[in-house]
N, C-alpha and C positions, 0 to 999 in steps of 0.2 A: 798716429790716436789711438790707443786702445779702446777697443768696445766693451761694451754690458759687459756682466757678469752670464753667462747662461748653464742651464743643467744637463746632463746627460749621462749615459753609461758607457764605459770602456767597452767598445766591442771587441780591441783587437792591439797591439803592444808588437809594431814593426821591428822597434829598435830599444836600444837602449835610452831614448832618448827621445821617443815618440808616439803617440797614443793616437789611436783610432775613435771617434765618440762619437756614440748617434742619439739622436735625441728621444725623444720619451713617448712619443703620441703609437699609438694600439690603431688606429685605421692602416694598417698595410707597412708596408717598411721605410721608415720614419727617415730624416735627413741624415748626414754623414760632418765629419768633419774631421780632418787629421791634422793634427796639433803637434809640433814638435816645441821641444822646451823650451824656452827661452834663456839664450844666454849659457846653453852649456852645449858639450858634445860629447857623445860615447862615442868608446870604440864600434867600428861598420864591421857588422857582418859578410863575412864573402860573398861573393855576385860571381858571374860565368868563369868561368875559368880559373876563379880566383883562391885565395884563402880568407880568414878571419885576423883580421886585426887581434892584438894579443886582448884577450876578457870580453870580447865580444859579444859571446854566446853568455855568457855569467853578467856581463849588462842587463843585455834582454829580459832573459830569466828573471834578476831583481825586479824588475819594473813588470815585467807580466805579471807576477805571481804577487805583488800586490797591488793593483793595480784592475785586472781584469775581471769583466764582471761588474764592478762596484759604481756606484754613482760616486759623479765628482761635478765641480763646480767647475769654471774655467770662461777665460779668457781670451782673446786675438790680441797680442799687443803688438805687433808689426808683419807685415809681409813684404818677401825679397819678390819680386813678382821676375827676374829674370831664373829662378829655379821653381816659380809659383809655389812658393811654400809659408804657411803662417806659422807665425811662432807666437806663444802665446804661455799663460800659469793658467796651470791646473792643482786644484786644491782636493783635497779627500778632509770631508767632514766638514765641508766647509770650510776648514780654518789650514790643515795642515800642506803644506807648499811640495810639491811632489817631485820640484828641480832640488831644495832642502836637502831632503831626504839620499836622495839618487848620487847625488855632488859629496855628502856630509857621509856615505856611505863606502866612497870611491869610486863608484862606478862610469864616471865619468868626469872632465873637466871643464872649468872656465872658459866660455869662445872669447879668447880675444877681441877687445872695446873695438868697436870699428864703426861702419853707418849704423847701425841700429842701438849706439849708445844713448843717443837723446831717445829711444823707443820707450826703456825701462828706467827703474829711478836707481840713482846712487845705492841709495839702502839697500834692494834688491842683488844691486851686484857687490856689494859689500859682503852682505850675508853670507852670498854664493863664495867669494874668496876665503872667508874668515875658515868657513868649511870644508872646503877645498883643503885651505892649508893646515887644520887639524887632522883629516883622513892621509895625508902625507907624510905627517908627523906618524901616525899610528899605524904607516903602512897596511893604508884599507886599499881592498879591490885592485883597481890599478897601481894603487902605487908601492902596490908587495915587492919589498927586494930582499926577498929569497933569492938563491942565484937560480936559475934556470925557472923559475917561476912564469913570470911570461912568455915563456917558449913552452911552454906545459901548457900554457891557458891558449893557444890553438887549437881552435879541433882538428885532427886527424879526417878529414873528410872522405868520402867514397865519390868513385865517380857522378854517381848518380844525384848526389848535392851539388853538384856546381857543373848540370846539364848534360852530362853524359848519361844515359839510361843502356847505352847500346849493352853494356858489358851485364847487364844486372838481369840475372836469372832466377827469372818469376817462379818458374813452377820447380825448381831447385829448392828455394826460398822458401815455397810452401810446402815440400816434402819435409821439411826441417822441423816446421811452426806449426804445420796445419791442426787445428783447436783450442790452441795455445792465445791465452791472453798473452798479447803483446803492447807493453807500453809505450805510447806514442804523443806526439805533439802534433796539430792542426793547422797547416800553414798556410791554406788557402784553400776557399769552398766553389768550385768551379760552378756548381746546379746544386740541389738539394740530396741528390745522389754522387756526386762525383768531388773526390777532395785531392788534396796534393798532403804530404804528412810528413815527419820524419819520423822512421822508425828508430826507437832507443834501444840499447844504446849506443849503436852504430850509427845513426844519424843519415841513414839508408832514404833517400828524399824520392820518394814513391808515388804513384794515382793509386789509390782506393776503391772502388765503386762499391756503394752500398750491397750489399747483400739482399736479392729479396726483390726491389722497389725499382721503378725508371720515375725520377722526378720531371717536371717540366723543362723543355731544354729554354738553356737563355742566349740561345740564337747566335748570331754572328756579325761583328761590327765591320763595317765596309773599311778597306785597307785605303792607305796615305793614297795621291794623285799619281803619282810616278808607277805606283803597282796598278794602275787599272787595266783593263781589258786593251788587249791591241786594235786598233783601226781594222775595218773593214778589208783595207787595201793596204799592198805597201808600195812604195818608191821606186823605179830601177836607174837612179841616178848612177850606180856605183856602175850598173852595165854600160850607161854610158862614157863614163869617165874613162872606161877599158876603150872604148872605139875613138878614142882621141879627139871628142866633140869638145870644143871649146868648153861649155858651160854643163853641166848635168839637168835636164829638163825631167822635172818630178812626173811622171808619166801611171799613172794609175795601173797596176797588172792585180789580175784577179788571184784570189789565193787560190792554195792548190787545196783538195780534201783533207789534206794532214793538220795544213795551217787553220782551216776553218774548226778543226774541232779543238785544235789547240786554243783558238780563239774564241770558241765558247764556254771548255771549262776554266779558260782566264776568270771572262765575263760571269759564269756563275758561281766559283771562289770568290770575286770581289763585291758580288752584290752586298748588300747589308740585308741581314735576316732577323727582325724583329723578335721577341721573346716571347716564348708560349704561353698563355693563361696561366696566371698563377706560378708563374717561373720565379719570378725577382721575391713572392711572398715566401716562395718552398727555400731561395737560398737564403732569405734572411733568415726565417728560422733555422733552419742548420746552424752560420755564423753563430748567431744570439748562444746557440748549446753548446756549440764546438770550434769555435774559430781560437787559435792560440790557446785551446785548452787540452791540460791530460787526459787521454781517453785511453780506452782499451780495445785491441781490433782484434777479433777472431776472424782467424782467415777459413773464407769457405773454398776456396776454388782460383783459378785464374785463365783471362780470356784470350782468343787468338792473336789478342794484342799485344800479353804481356802485361796485364795490368792485372793487380792483385783486386780479387773479390772478397769481399768481409762485411762483417758484423759492426760495425759502432756502438758502443758502451760509453756513456760519457756520465758524470756523477750529477744526479739532481738530488740536492737534500742527502741525505740517509741512502741511499738507493743508487743504483745502476740503471740507467735508463738506457731502453734499445733507439738509437736515432730514428733506422725504419721504421720501427714500431711508431713512436709518434709523429712523424710525417704521413703515415697510411692512415692515423686514427685523424688527424685534422685534415683528411683530404686534399694534400699535397702532394700526394705520391699515390701510382699503381704497382701493384703485387706484380712483376713477369716469372713467369714461369721458368724460363733458362736461367734466371740465378736463385731463383728460390728453390730450386731442385737441388740445388747445392747443400742447404741447410738442412738441420735434422725437421723431421717431420712434426715434429711439435711444436716447432718455433715457424715453420713455415703454415703450419695451420692456425697459429694467433694473426698472423699477418693476415692469408686469406679471411678470417671473421673479423680484423679490427676492416678493412677494406671494405665489407658486406654490409658493416655498420654503416661508415661511411658513405656509402649510395644509398643505404635506407634512409640517411640524415639530409640528404643532398648537400655533403659539406662540398664548396670549390668547386673541382675540378669534376664532381657527379652533381650540379647545380643543374644541369639539365640531364639529368640521366633518365632513361626509360627501362624501367625493369621490364625482364623478358617475361614470357605469357607461362603461368605455372597452372600447373593443375591440382595443386594442395591449397589448402584453407585451414586457419588456424582456428584450432578449438579452446577455448579459454574457460578457465573456470565450472570445469565438469570433469569433479574426482568422485570416487565411489569405492567402497570395501563390498567386498564378494567373497564367495568360495568357486575357486576353476572345476566345472566341470565338463572341459574337455579340449581337450589339446589335440590342435586341426593339424598341424607341423611344426617343425621347430622353430618359428616365428609368429606362429597364431593361436591365441585362447580363446575359450568362451569360458566368460562367468558369470555368475548365475547373481545379478544384484541385488541386496539382504536388503536394499530401498525400498523393492518393488514387491506386488504380491505374486507369492508363490505359487506356481503354476503357468504363468503367462508366460507368453514367447516375448514380452518384450522384457522379460526379467532376465532372459538370458543373452546376453552381448556379447557378441565376436570383439574382438580384439589385434587388431595387430601390432607385434612388437614395432615401435619406432624407428626408423633408420638403421634395420639390420633388415638382412635377406638371407635364409637359410634355403640347402638346398630343398628343391620339389619333389614333393612326394608323387607325383606321374598320378596317373587317373586310367584306371583298368579298362572304362569305357572305351576309350580314345586308344587303349592298347600301350599307353604311356607308360614305363618302371620309374620306381622312385630312381632321383640323382644318386652318387655317391655320397655316403654318410647322411640322406634325408629321414632314413630310418632311424636311425643312433641319433639323431637330435631331436625327431620327434620321443622316440624314449626317455632320451635324457630329460626331458620337461616332463613327462610322465610322471615319471616314479620321483620328480620335485612337486610337482604341482597338483596331481590331482588331489582334492580333496582339501584342500588348502585355503586358508583365507589367506585373501591380498589387497594392497592397497591399488588403487589402478588410476593414474593422471592421464586423461586424454589430452592429445597434443596440437594432432593436425587429421581432417580426411584429404582423401586423396577419389580424385573422380576418374576410373580406369574402364579401358576398353578389353572387356575380358581378364583371363590371367594376367598381361604387362602390366608395366607401372604408364604409359605413353600417355601421352594427353590424346582427350579423348575427341576427336572430327565433329566439327555439329550435323547433330542428327542422329550419328551411330549411336549404336544402344551402350550405356554406358553403367557403371552401379559403382555405386559411393564404399571405400574400404576406410575406415574408422582405425586409428595410431594410436598407441598411448604407451606410455613406461608400467609397467606392473613391479610392485615390488613385493617380494615374499616375506610376511611378517615371521613365519617362523624357518629359519634357513641352520640348513647340517652344517658344521662345522667347517667341513672342507669348501662347501660355495661361500662362505660371508670368507676365506683365505683369498678364495680366485679374486676376488671384488677389491678395487680401490673405489675411498670415498673420491665421491664426484669437484670440483670445482667449488661448483654448487651446492655443495653437502648442506651447508645453512636453509637451503630450502628443500633438500631432499625428505620426501615422506622415509616414514619409518620402514627398516628392512634393507634387504638383496635388492636390484635391479639386475631384474631375469637377464633383459637383454643383454647385460653387459657380461651376466654369468656363459651363458650361450656364446656370446663372441669370442671370453677369456678361454673357452673348452675346446674351440677351434669347431663350433659346429653353424658357424654361421659369419659369415661379412658385414661387415659397415658400408651402407649405401652411399655411395660418394657423390651429394646433391646439387644441383645445379644454381646457379647463384636465384635467391631470393625463393627458393623450394623451402618451406617447412620441414623442422627436424626435432628431432629429441631433444629435447632441455639438457640431456646430461651425454650429449654427443662427442664430446674432448672425451669424457671416459670412454665410451664405449672405443672411441680411437687409440686411445692407450691399450686398452682389453687387447682389442687386435693386433698389435705391434706386440705385446705379451706372446701372444699365442702363435704369431709367424716366428719370432725367436726360439719357442719352444717348441717347431716344429707339431702344432695338436691339431687332430681332425683332419680339416681338408687342407691346412699349410704342409700335413705331411706328405711324404713321399710312397704311404701305402697306402697300397687299394681295400676297399672294405671287401669284407668276405660275403660272397654270393650270399644271399636266402632266398631259397625257394620254399615259396607256401602253396599246398594243397587246396584251392578253393573251393570246399563243398557246398559253399551255400549258392552259388550261380545256378540257373535255369538248368538242367538236364546232366546233375552231376550225380541224379539219385541212384543210380547201379550204383555209382562209386562210393558215397554216402553210406550205400547197405555193406559195403566192403570193408569200409572203417568200423562198423557198428564194434565188431568183438575186438578189436583193440581199444576201443574206448571203453567198455564195457570191464576189459580185463581188471583194470583199478576200479575200486570204490567212490574213490575221489581223486579227482583229476585238476592238475592247478590248468585255471585260462584267464584270459583277459578280456572284459567285453571292447569288443570291438566299435559296435554298433546298439543302441538299443531303437529296433522296429516298431518296437508296439508297447505295450504296457508289459506284456508276456513272452515277448520275442525278440530274439538277438540274435545280433551276429557276434559268434565269440573265436578268439584267436586261439591254439594250444599248441604253444612252445615247443614241448616235447613231443607231438608226433606231426611236427611243419604242418600243419592244419587249419584250414580256417571252417565255421560251420554255422548253419543255422539252427537255433535251440529254443527249442517253447518250455513252458514250466508245463510239469506236467498235471494234467487235472485244471488248473486254474485259468479265467477265461477273464481280462480284460476289456472295457468297452472298445468297440472297433471306429476308425476315422469316422469323426461327423458325428457321432454319437455322445450325449452327454458325461463328461469325464474322463472322455478319451484323450486327448490333450493333456488333464492333471495327471491321468497316471503312467503318460511318456517323462513329464516333469519329472516326477517323483523319482523314475526309475534312472531318468538321468543324471539327477542329484545323488540318487544312492548307488548306483555301480557303473555308471560309464566310465571304460578304460580303467576300473579298479582290477586287480587281483582276485579270482576269485576261485573258487574250486566246485566243479560239479557233477554230478551222478548221473549217466545215461542209462536209462532204461531202455529204450526203442527208437525205432526213426520209423517218422510216415510215410507212407505214398508219394509225398511230394517232396522227399529228402531232407525233414527238419527232423531233429533230433530232440527228443523227448526225457526229460530227467527232474531234478530239483539243483539248488541252484544255493552256496553259498558266498557270503562277503559278512568277511570279519567274523565268522563263526554264525551269522545270521542267518537263518531261512528268508528268500527274499519274498517266498512265494506267503509267508507269513506275513512280513509285513503287508505286502501290497491287500490281503485278506482285512488285516486288522484297519489299514486305512479305509476303505472302502473303496480301494480303487478295482475291485476284482470281486469275481466267483467264481463257484467252484462247479465244474463239468457237472450235469446232471446225472452223467452214467459216472462222475467220481466215485471211486473206490478206496477208502481207507490204507485197506492191508496192502495194495499193490503200488502205496507211491509212500518214499520214507517220510516218517514223521507224518505222516500222513492223517492221524488223532487230533495234531497241534493245528492243521490247518481246518479241519473241521469246527475247533473249539473258537481260533480266530476269524470264522465268518460269523461263527454265532454270538460275538461277541461286536461286531459290526452291523449285525440287523437289530441287535436288541437297543442298541446306541443311534440307530436310520443312521448311518452314516453314508455321505455320495449316493452310491446307484440304490441301495436298500433306504431312501428316503420315502416315506411315507408308506412303509411295508408294515402291515400286520399279522402278527401273528396266528398261524393257522388256517388263513385267507392265500390260497395261489394265486399268484401271480397272473397266471391266465383268466382265473375269476377276475377279480381286480379288473385288468383294464379292460375286459369285455363291458362288466357294465358302467363302468366309467363311457364306454363308446358307445352302449345305449342312450344315454345322457345325453350326449349332444346330438345335434342333427346335423347329416354331411351337406357341405356348403358343395351346390351345384350352379354352374356357369355357363351359358352359352358365347360362344367366344370366335372371332374370325383370326387366323393365323395370317401376323404380316411380314415375318419373318422367320428360315427357319436358321440356327446356328450349325449343329451339328452335336453329337453327343446325347440327343434326344433332349436336347435346351430348342425352345423357338419362343418366340413372342406373340401376345393376342391382344387383340382390344374386344372388348365386351361389347356384343350386341345390344343394338337400342342405346347407347350409350350418346344423349344428346349433346355433349360435349365437343362431342368429336366435328358434328358438323357446324358447330359454335365458333369452334378455333379457327376452321378454314376459313369459313368466311370473314375473318375481322381477319384475317391472314390479308385475303385477297382486297378489304376494303382499306388498308396502307398503303399501296401501290409500291411496295419496297425497291420495283425496279430503277425505278427514278429515284430512289433518294440515296444519291451517294455520301457520305458523310467526309467533312473536308481532309484531305490528305493530313497522314499523322495525328489524326485526332480520335482513332477507333482502334486501339489495338489489345484485342481481348486476350486472355489469361485463362490458362489450363481450371475447370471449375465452373468458366462463366457462361451464363445460359443466352442465346442469342438465336437470330433467324439466319436460316445456312438457305438456298437454292440446290437445291437438289439434282442433280448431273442428269439423271435420266428422262426428267418430262420441263425439267424446269420451272418446279414448284417451289415455294417457298414454305420453309417448317421450321418448328421451333427445334433446337439442337445445342447439345451441350461440347463446348471444347475437353476434346481428352486430350490431347497434346499441341502445343505450340513450338513456332521454330525457338531452336536454343540459343542461335549465335547470329550476329548477323543485323543489320538495318532489314524493319520488315517493310514490303513494298506490297502494290496490290496482287503481286504474281506468288508472294510468300504461302503456302498450303498451310494448314489446320486441319486434323483430323477431328472431326466430332460426327456424334452421336444424335441421330436423331430418336428426341427421346419418347413421340409421339407413335413411332412404327417400329423400332428396336435396328434397325439398321445404321451401319455406320462408311463413314466414306473422308477422304481426302478432299478439300474445300479450298481455294484460294483465297484471298482475302476479301480482292475482288467483289464476291457472292455472298458476302456474310452482313450482315445489319445489325445495330445497336438492339436489344431487345426493349419492348415497349411491354411496362406491365399493365397496359389496358387489357390485355389480348389477355383473359382468364380461364384458366383451366387450371387441375390438378397442378401444384406446382413441382412434383417429381416424374409428368409425363404422364400419359393416355396407355403408353405401353406397357405390359405386363408378362416379365418374364416368367416360363413355365419349363417343365420337368417331368419325366412320364415315373410315373413311381412303380416302385417295388421292381427295375430292371436296369441293367448296366450297359448302357452303348459307346461303343469306342469313340475314343474323341478324335478329333480328326485328324490329327498328327501319330497315333495308332496304326495300326492292320486292321482293315475294312473300315475305318474311320471314315473317309471318303464315299466310301458305297451306303455306309450306313446314311451319311447325312443326304447324301441323294436319293435313297429308298423314302426315307421321311417328309423331304418337300417333294414329289411326286405323290405322295399320300395324302398327306394334308397340305400342301401349299395352300392359300387364299381360299382355304373351306371354312367353313361353320362348324365347330364342335361341341361337342355336351362334353364338359371338363365336371371332372367328380372330384374336390379338393380332399385330398389326404391329409396335407400337413403345409404350415405357411411356414416355409422356410428364411429366418432373420440371418443367417448367420455372412450372407452375401456385404451388411451393410449396408452404407449409403451407395444410391447411383453411381459409378463414375466412369461410366463407357458401359459397352456391350459386354453384357453375361456377367456383368454385378448390381448388386443392389438384392432387394427382398425376389422369394421366388413359392411360385407355387408349385408344391409337388402334388400330379392330378393321373387319373385314370381318364383316359379323353377316347368319346364314342365319334363317328364320323354321323353329323344329325341326320346327314340324307340317306347312308347305308345303311345304319347302325353299327358298323366295321370297329372293334376294337381296334385302337392304334396300340398299345403296348403290346399286346395278343399278336398282333400282325408283325410287329417287328419282330420278336421273338421267333414267330413260326418262318421269316425270312433267315433267320440263323445272322441277323446280325444283332444281337443282345442276348444277355443271359440275364438269370431273377439273382435280385443280390438276397445272398443269405444272411447276413444281420440281423439282430433281431427278428429274424422272423417269425419267432409265435409272442408279440407283443397281444395283439388283439385277436378275435375269434372272425371277426372280418377279416381281417389281414390275412390269418390263416387261409382262411378259405380264399381270399383274392388269391395267393401265392399256390394253392395247390392246383387252380383253376388256370393259370401260367404258366409253371412248370408242365403241363400237357403238351403245351403248345412250344415249349424250348425242346421236349421229349422228341416230335418229330422232327425236329430243323438238325438235334443231335443224332440222332438213325440215320438222315441222310446225309449228314457230312454237310450240311452246307456252311458255306461262308466260314465261321471263327470256329467252325466245327470238324474243319475240312481234316483236321489231325488227329480228332479225338476231343476228350475231356478236359476244360478251359481249367476247372476248379483246384484251388488247394484247400489240405484241412484249415489251413490257416488265413479267412479270407478277407480278414483287417487288413491286411500288409500283402502284395503278392512278392514272391520270393524275385531275389535281387539280379539285375545284371542280367546278359543273356537279350530280355525284349522279347519282341515278335510274335507268334502266333503259339498257341498250345500245342506240348506234343504228347503221343499215346504213351499210355505206360504200360 
C-alpha cells in the first residue's frame, strides 16, 4: 500500500531513475530515503571493471540537473524486500511527476509489468506508456535512431573510474593542472574533508582532500562475521592426519609471535570505531552543498598516498563559496598546517582567521575549547588626534594629544605600532649596536611624521618583562606597552601609492596607515600572533604589504648589507678634549645643519651633525631655563620637545665649555629658538649676557623685555625697577621660619629620612589602642581578607612582633592567596617598609584614630645633593647619615614644603619637608657635616633666590671646599660640577674626573 505524501529535498541523484531525498529538520543530519521511480528503468552506470549502458550518463545527468537541491513531494508506492529497495512517486512543485518527465524525454523505459502491477494505478502506467511511445516516435534520448549514436553514448572511462587507481599519476596530473579551476562532479563524500569526484571531461575518478582543513572522522564499521579476527589458537588436526591417526583430534597449539601479531592487527582492523563528535554534522554539511553538484577544484598538492589535495568551490547563489572556509566557519573542521601550507598565503590567513573566530564563539568542535593564556588586552573606544613629537624607533612614536593640557606629561602618549616589529635600535649603555636597517627605519618615520598631525586608534596593551614580548612571570617586574594604529593625515604622493585600502576600509580612519607604510618599504616585519592574542584591526593589510615588500626585495628582505655608519658621540662624559678638537670644524661654517636627537632641558640638547658624523651636547648661548624640579621646568622641556625634537635645524657654534658642551644659537625653520623660549616666558637671559657676543642678541633682549611686561611664567609677579633679590628678601622676612623638634625613625639614603614630631600625643595613643585590640589572636576566616594595593591594614613588624598601622604597597600578582602569600607594606607611622605574609596582616579598624596619612614625616636635607643608593658613594653616604642622626632628636628648620611627591604610595613618596637639621644635643649641623665628609655637594640651581638662602649657601660651600681640597669621597677625582647644573652630562656614569 502506498504511504502518505511526504516532503523533502533532493540530496543526491545516484542514477537516472533514483533520488536520495532528505528531510527538512534543522537539528542535525535529517533522515534520508532513497526512492527509485516506480515502474521505470534507466540505463545503468558502469560498475567496477564494467562499462556504462548506452545513454546511462546522459540519463543520470538529466535527472541530476532537474532535481538536485530542489524540494519535492514524494511517497513510497511499494517495496521489493529481496533487493531492499523502495519504489515511489516524486513530484516537483507539488504537481509535476518526475517519472513522466524522465520517460517523456527519452531517458528511461517503462518497466515491464510484473509483481508491482497491483501497487500502482493503471492510469499511471498508461501515462508512462503514452509518453514512452511519443519519445520513441520522436527519437528522443535512448530512442535516438542515428547510426552509431548508442555506441557514442557509452563513456570511454579511464581505469580510475572503474576501480583501478594504480595507474593514475597524481603528481603528473598536478604539474599540468596546478592552480587551474578544474570542473568536476562530486560523487561521494567520505567525510567533511574528503570527496570522491569525477574530473571532467576525462572522468578521472579520484579522491580529493579539501586543502587546509581536517574534518572529524566518520570512524569505521565492523566487517562481516566471516572476516572477524582469528582465534587465540589453531588446531593440529592436519598434523594428526599426516601421522596416520584414525581421526584428527583438535588439540590447541600455542600461536607463534608472527601469528599473534597478525591476529592482533586483524582484530584491531575488524573492531568498529564510532564517528568522532560532529563528524556526521560535518559530512552532512558538505553533502548538502557539493554532493552530485558541479564544482570547481583548484589543485594545491599531492600527499604521499597519491591523493590530490585541492580547494573546492561550489555555487552559492551568484557567488563561488569555499567549502573549507564554510566548514571552518561553522566549527566543523580544523585548520591543519601540513596542507594549508600548500595554499596561497592570503587564503591560508583567511582560514586561520575563520578558525579563530569559531574558537571565540565556541562553535561545535570548539565547544569546550580553553583559550591559551595571553599577555595582551584589547583597548576599545580610545581614539585621539595629535602631533608626532618623537620617533623612538621604526615601530614606536610619541604623540602629543591635542585634547590634553599643553606641557603636561600625560599629553605625550607613547604609541607602539600594532602587529609590526622593526629592527631594534640597540642600547649604547649596554654597548648594543643598532640592528641592520634600524637607523633607516627610524629615519624613514622621522622624515614623514615629525611635527605632522595624525589620527591614533588604540587597539591593545601588552604586559611585558623588559624589552621582550614574552608573557610576564608572576611576581616579575613588568611594564605595559600600548599598541595602536596611526594614520598620517597629509601623506606624500609616494606614500599613498605604497599602501592598499584595507578590507575594513569602511571603518578605517582618514589617512595612510603608518604601520602598513613601514612594512611596505621593508623596514619592519609583521608579528605572527599566537591564537587569541590581540592584533591590529588592519592585520590583513599589513600581511599583504609584507608580501609586496618580500616580492620586491625591499629593505630587510633584500640581500644587501646596510652601509656602516660610525657616529662620534661627543656628548658622553669624558670626551671634553675630543670636543675641543672638533670646535674649529664646527665653527668653520656659519650655519651648520643638524638634527635634534634629545631634549635634555629647556635650553640644552643632544644634536646629530650628519655632515661631520658626530653627536654633540649643545646649549643655547646666554639663555637659561628653570632647572629640573623648579617651576615651569617641565613646561619648558615640553615646549622644546614639540618645537624642535627630531627636527632638522641649523646651528651656529660659538665656543665649548669645560664639560664639552658646545654653546651657540639654534634655528628651526628660520626661527631663533632662544627668542621663542624668551617670548614664552620659559627662560631668562644669563646675568652676564652680552648682546654683542651672540647672534641676534638684540632680538633676545627684546623678547625677554616683552615677557617681563606681560609677567609670563618665570616673570610672574615681576615689578619693574625692583631686583629679584630684594623682592625675594622682603618676602622671606615677612614669613616666620618653621622650626620643629623631631626624632629620626628611618634613614633612606640620598639625604632623605623619616621623623616623628617630639611630644606628639597621637604616637602613644595609637600604640595603646593597638595593644588593646589583641590582634595576634584575631585571625580572619580563610578567604575573607585579601587586601589590595593602597589599603590600610594592621601589620606585625618582623623585628619585635609589634602591631602597627601599614599601607599595602604591592600585593601578589597571580595565583591563589594563602597565609604564606607575601605583601609589601609601608609602616605609615615610622617610614620603614618590608614584606609580610598574609598570616601577619589584619583588617584595619577605624576606631584607631590618628592622622590618616600616618605620623611619619618624610624630610630631605636642604641645599645639598646627596648621592642616591645606586650611585657612587650612595651607600657610604647613607651609612654616614644613619650613624650621625639615627634615632636622634633633631632641630629641623623647614626651608620649603615640597608637595610634588603627591599622595603617599609607599616609602619615599608623598609630601616632603626640605630642612636644615641640627643635632639637638651637640648642635652639629647635619647638612654641613655631610658636605665636610665629602659625601654631598652644594646644589647650585636657583642659589640667589633669597638673602637667607645666599647666606646659608655661602656657609655650606666653606664645608664643601674643605672636602674638595682633601679629595674626600666624591671629590677624589676632582670637580664633579658642570656648567649646566640642571642636567648632568649623559652616558658614562660614575665619579667625576679632573679637567
